[in-house]
MDTraj code that builds the backbone (N, CA, C; nanometers):
import mdtraj as md
import numpy as np

residues = "MET LYS VAL TYR HIS GLN GLU ASN VAL ASN LEU SER SER GLN MET ARG TYR ASN ASN PHE ILE ILE LYS VAL HIS VAL SER LYS TYR ILE PRO MET ILE GLU ILE VAL PHE LEU VAL GLU ASP ASP PRO ASP GLY GLY TYR THR ALA SER ALA LEU GLY TYR SER ILE PHE THR GLN ALA ASP ASP LEU ALA SER LEU GLN ILE MET ILE HIS ASP ALA VAL ASP CYS HIS PHE SER ASP GLU ASN ASN ARG PRO GLU ILE ILE ARG TYR SER LYS".split()
xyz = np.array([
    [0.0854, -0.1284, -0.0076],
    [0.0013, -0.0009, -0.0103],
    [0.0965, 0.1103, 0.0232],
    [0.0682, 0.2237, -0.0932],
    [0.1507, 0.3349, -0.1031],
    [0.0701, 0.4580, -0.0332],
    [0.1215, 0.5398, 0.0483],
    [0.0480, 0.6378, 0.1091],
    [0.1399, 0.7763, 0.0604],
    [0.0635, 0.8662, 0.0107],
    [0.1170, 1.0021, -0.0317],
    [0.0486, 1.1162, 0.0661],
    [0.1168, 1.1838, 0.1144],
    [0.0644, 1.2777, 0.2174],
    [0.1701, 1.3962, 0.2142],
    [0.1094, 1.5293, 0.2559],
    [0.1858, 1.6307, 0.2438],
    [0.2298, 1.6722, 0.3669],
    [0.2096, 1.6107, 0.4858],
    [0.2435, 1.6705, 0.6198],
    [0.3550, 1.5583, 0.6716],
    [0.4034, 1.5844, 0.7976],
    [0.4588, 1.4967, 0.8586],
    [0.3808, 1.3828, 0.9164],
    [0.4144, 1.2655, 0.9218],
    [0.3312, 1.1566, 0.9560],
    [0.4110, 1.1008, 1.0865],
    [0.3294, 1.0782, 1.1883],
    [0.3703, 0.9931, 1.3122],
    [0.2935, 0.8737, 1.3199],
    [0.3500, 0.7562, 1.3158],
    [0.2952, 0.6260, 1.3304],
    [0.3490, 0.5727, 1.4155],
    [0.2642, 0.5145, 1.5404],
    [0.2811, 0.4412, 1.6468],
    [0.2023, 0.3031, 1.6584],
    [0.2750, 0.2103, 1.6879],
    [0.1814, 0.0759, 1.6986],
    [0.2724, -0.0186, 1.8104],
    [0.1825, -0.1072, 1.8702],
    [0.2474, -0.1794, 1.9589],
    [0.1615, -0.3259, 1.9372],
    [0.2565, -0.4386, 1.9331],
    [0.2111, -0.5771, 1.9169],
    [0.2881, -0.6660, 1.9839],
    [0.2306, -0.8056, 2.0035],
    [0.2944, -0.8968, 2.0967],
    [0.3588, -1.0029, 1.9918],
    [0.4742, -1.0379, 2.0326],
    [0.5397, -1.1379, 1.9522],
    [0.6107, -1.2532, 2.0459],
    [0.5790, -1.3495, 2.0742],
    [0.6443, -1.4669, 2.1600],
    [0.6531, -1.3920, 2.3078],
    [0.5334, -1.3538, 2.3328],
    [0.5204, -1.2700, 2.4907],
    [0.6080, -1.1653, 2.4978],
    [0.6752, -1.1054, 2.4052],
    [0.7323, -0.9766, 2.4090],
    [0.6427, -0.8655, 2.3682],
    [0.6447, -0.7562, 2.4198],
    [0.5513, -0.6376, 2.3319],
    [0.6576, -0.5602, 2.2764],
    [0.6257, -0.5369, 2.1595],
    [0.7209, -0.4565, 2.0544],
    [0.6403, -0.3571, 2.0314],
    [0.7191, -0.2309, 2.0449],
    [0.6616, -0.0917, 2.0197],
    [0.7456, -0.0342, 1.9179],
    [0.6532, 0.0318, 1.7963],
    [0.7232, 0.0716, 1.6916],
    [0.6784, 0.2318, 1.6759],
    [0.7570, 0.3286, 1.6519],
    [0.7288, 0.4653, 1.6501],
    [0.8051, 0.5153, 1.5055],
    [0.7269, 0.5622, 1.4131],
    [0.8049, 0.6133, 1.2806],
    [0.7557, 0.7600, 1.2703],
    [0.8391, 0.8430, 1.2771],
    [0.8092, 0.9700, 1.2284],
    [0.9198, 1.0261, 1.1108],
    [0.8539, 1.0564, 0.9778],
    [0.9147, 1.0877, 0.8826],
    [0.8342, 1.1790, 0.7986],
    [0.8753, 1.2299, 0.6833],
    [0.8166, 1.3092, 0.5855],
    [0.7888, 1.2241, 0.4646],
    [0.6782, 1.2008, 0.4198],
    [0.6500, 1.1173, 0.3080],
    [0.5896, 1.1949, 0.1980],
    [0.6828, 1.2284, 0.0930],
    [0.6360, 1.3203, -0.0162],
    [0.5139, 1.3035, -0.1084],
    [0.4488, 1.3720, -0.1574],
    [0.3485, 1.3294, -0.2558],
    [0.3981, 1.3189, -0.3903],
    [0.3969, 1.2165, -0.4368],
    [0.4567, 1.1731, -0.5731],
    [0.3705, 1.2111, -0.7099],
    [0.2517, 1.2201, -0.6903],
    [0.1731, 1.2297, -0.8095],
    [0.0254, 1.3242, -0.7940],
    [-0.0008, 1.4054, -0.8744],
    [-0.1377, 1.4518, -0.8905],
    [-0.1792, 1.4243, -1.0248],
    [-0.3202, 1.3968, -1.0273],
    [-0.3912, 1.3677, -1.1700],
    [-0.4807, 1.4633, -1.1966],
    [-0.4874, 1.5205, -1.3003],
    [-0.6071, 1.5941, -1.3441],
    [-0.7020, 1.5472, -1.4538],
    [-0.8166, 1.5667, -1.4333],
    [-0.9087, 1.5376, -1.5428],
    [-0.9328, 1.6534, -1.6451],
    [-0.9063, 1.6357, -1.7639],
    [-0.9411, 1.7230, -1.8534],
    [-1.0546, 1.7091, -1.9588],
    [-1.1260, 1.8166, -1.9219],
    [-1.2529, 1.7887, -2.0184],
    [-1.2840, 1.9065, -2.1318],
    [-1.3560, 1.8780, -2.2102],
    [-1.3996, 1.9824, -2.3121],
    [-1.4893, 2.0890, -2.2499],
    [-1.4561, 2.2207, -2.2660],
    [-1.5546, 2.3307, -2.2032],
    [-1.6703, 2.3547, -2.2912],
    [-1.7744, 2.3471, -2.2481],
    [-1.9121, 2.3688, -2.3224],
    [-1.8947, 2.5195, -2.3870],
    [-1.8199, 2.5988, -2.3374],
    [-1.8196, 2.7514, -2.3922],
    [-1.6997, 2.7253, -2.4830],
    [-1.6083, 2.6290, -2.5197],
    [-1.4950, 2.6172, -2.6078],
    [-1.3722, 2.6115, -2.5165],
    [-1.2528, 2.5540, -2.5712],
    [-1.1372, 2.5249, -2.4711],
    [-1.1529, 2.4024, -2.4028],
    [-1.0953, 2.3873, -2.2904],
    [-1.0668, 2.2886, -2.2134],
    [-1.0609, 2.3455, -2.0573],
    [-1.1142, 2.2351, -1.9678],
    [-1.1050, 2.2632, -1.8265],
    [-1.0255, 2.1385, -1.7514],
    [-0.9626, 2.1700, -1.6515],
    [-0.8678, 2.0786, -1.5847],
    [-0.9073, 2.0830, -1.4308],
    [-0.9353, 1.9640, -1.3797],
    [-0.9590, 1.9541, -1.2381],
    [-0.8758, 1.8487, -1.1822],
    [-0.8106, 1.8880, -1.0410],
    [-0.7186, 1.7929, -0.9879],
    [-0.7970, 1.6852, -0.9165],
    [-0.7870, 1.5665, -0.9147],
    [-0.8601, 1.4641, -0.8537],
    [-0.8022, 1.4701, -0.7038],
    [-0.8824, 1.4877, -0.6012],
    [-0.8799, 1.4845, -0.4731],
    [-0.8214, 1.6380, -0.4089],
    [-0.8262, 1.7411, -0.4892],
    [-0.7650, 1.8607, -0.4512],
    [-0.8568, 1.9702, -0.5133],
    [-0.8571, 2.0957, -0.4527],
    [-0.9420, 2.1942, -0.4969],
    [-0.8765, 2.2850, -0.5989],
    [-0.8158, 2.2219, -0.6973],
    [-0.7381, 2.2905, -0.8280],
    [-0.8099, 2.2707, -0.9393],
    [-0.8515, 2.4066, -0.9987],
    [-0.9014, 2.4064, -1.1101],
    [-0.8733, 2.4989, -1.2041],
    [-0.8483, 2.4926, -1.3491],
    [-0.8052, 2.5690, -1.4288],
    [-0.8671, 2.5627, -1.5667],
    [-0.8624, 2.6611, -1.6656],
    [-0.9044, 2.6291, -1.8010],
    [-0.8084, 2.7019, -1.8977],
    [-0.8259, 2.6619, -2.0292],
    [-0.7484, 2.7300, -2.1345],
    [-0.8090, 2.7294, -2.2664],
    [-0.7839, 2.7830, -2.3551],
    [-0.8385, 2.7730, -2.5015],
    [-0.7853, 2.6306, -2.5762],
    [-0.6548, 2.6121, -2.5603],
    [-0.6056, 2.4938, -2.6261],
    [-0.5088, 2.3963, -2.5286],
    [-0.4926, 2.2955, -2.5688],
    [-0.4116, 2.1916, -2.4826],
    [-0.2703, 2.2166, -2.4387],
    [-0.2203, 2.2934, -2.5294],
    [-0.0875, 2.3455, -2.4924],
    [-0.0981, 2.4617, -2.3709],
    [-0.1569, 2.5517, -2.3832],
    [-0.1830, 2.6459, -2.2867],
    [-0.2495, 2.5748, -2.1651],
    [-0.3327, 2.4864, -2.1766],
    [-0.3967, 2.4196, -2.0718],
    [-0.2738, 2.3602, -1.9804],
    [-0.1867, 2.2772, -2.0287],
    [-0.0652, 2.2271, -1.9730],
    [0.0126, 2.3393, -1.8947],
    [0.0377, 2.4448, -1.9467],
    [0.1110, 2.5478, -1.8833],
    [0.0223, 2.6055, -1.7723],
    [-0.1162, 2.6186, -1.7823],
    [-0.1964, 2.6672, -1.6759],
    [-0.2066, 2.5763, -1.5555],
    [-0.1827, 2.4410, -1.5822],
    [-0.1985, 2.3288, -1.4831],
    [-0.0878, 2.3338, -1.4011],
    [0.0439, 2.3485, -1.4625],
    [0.1638, 2.3479, -1.3798],
    [0.1692, 2.4807, -1.2934],
    [0.1095, 2.5988, -1.3528],
    [0.1035, 2.7085, -1.2898],
    [0.0033, 2.7231, -1.1717],
    [-0.0974, 2.6341, -1.1633],
    [-0.1926, 2.5946, -1.0765],
    [-0.1420, 2.5231, -0.9681],
    [-0.0614, 2.4159, -1.0172],
    [-0.0151, 2.3487, -0.9004],
    [0.1023, 2.4220, -0.8412],
    [0.1813, 2.5047, -0.8943],
    [0.2876, 2.5572, -0.8081],
    [0.2131, 2.6722, -0.7098],
    [0.1036, 2.7297, -0.7395],
    [0.0208, 2.8232, -0.6451],
    [-0.0260, 2.7408, -0.5561],
    [-0.0842, 2.6364, -0.5751],
    [-0.1528, 2.5407, -0.4672],
    [-0.0563, 2.4850, -0.3780],
    [0.0591, 2.4421, -0.4224],
    [0.1490, 2.3930, -0.3349],
    [0.2889, 2.4962, -0.3369],
    [0.2561, 2.6088, -0.2540],
    [0.3683, 2.7283, -0.2520],
    [0.4937, 2.6583, -0.1938],
    [0.5039, 2.5753, -0.1038],
    [0.6254, 2.5088, -0.0660],
    [0.6742, 2.3993, -0.1550],
    [0.7935, 2.4271, -0.2288],
    [0.8412, 2.3303, -0.3116],
    [0.8606, 2.2045, -0.2598],
    [0.8764, 2.1753, -0.1488],
    [0.9186, 2.0349, -0.0826],
    [0.7606, 1.9600, -0.1012],
    [0.6577, 2.0365, -0.0785],
    [0.5418, 1.9701, -0.0936],
    [0.4678, 1.9482, -0.2285],
    [0.5474, 1.9839, -0.3278],
    [0.4799, 1.9821, -0.4559],
    [0.5049, 1.8262, -0.4994],
    [0.4089, 1.7872, -0.5926],
    [0.4198, 1.6511, -0.6653],
    [0.5171, 1.6487, -0.7505],
    [0.5972, 1.5403, -0.7520],
    [0.6878, 1.5166, -0.8597],
    [0.6412, 1.4823, -0.9871],
    [0.5110, 1.4304, -0.9901],
    [0.4604, 1.3891, -1.1413],
    [0.3402, 1.4491, -1.1489],
    [0.2804, 1.5142, -1.2472],
    [0.1593, 1.5716, -1.2829],
    [0.1140, 1.4844, -1.4215],
    [-0.0085, 1.4327, -1.3931],
    [-0.0591, 1.3510, -1.4978],
    [-0.2030, 1.4185, -1.5451],
    [-0.2194, 1.3774, -1.6999],
    [-0.3545, 1.4369, -1.7413],
    [-0.4122, 1.3123, -1.7884],
    [-0.5644, 1.3352, -1.7576],
    [-0.6453, 1.2082, -1.8176],
    [-0.7699, 1.2907, -1.8730],
    [-0.7913, 1.2525, -2.0245],
    [-0.8969, 1.3210, -2.0730],
    [-0.9865, 1.2013, -2.1116],
])
top = md.Topology()
chain = top.add_chain()
for i, resn in enumerate(residues, 1):
    res = top.add_residue(resn, chain, resSeq=i)
    for name in ("N", "CA", "C"):
        top.add_atom(name, md.element.get_by_symbol(name[0]), res)
traj = md.Trajectory(xyz[None], top)
């Protein structure tokens, strides 16, 4: 199972193994790897794009401009470079 998160993650667990109690504590940063945009035709002409799972929306007249607008919207939404996704995917 993969977990992508933008903040620090603290995981604690406790279990028994052969009558021993094992405690585990993990605290580390898990970077977001990928963000996916759904690209659709705009009824008024051009295209719209919305990020799945995030409140990021943009639009443009052509696909080349839409790609630029998507990257700009991601940069604005994730102002901290360390939290930006490494991969931006488009799905039409």
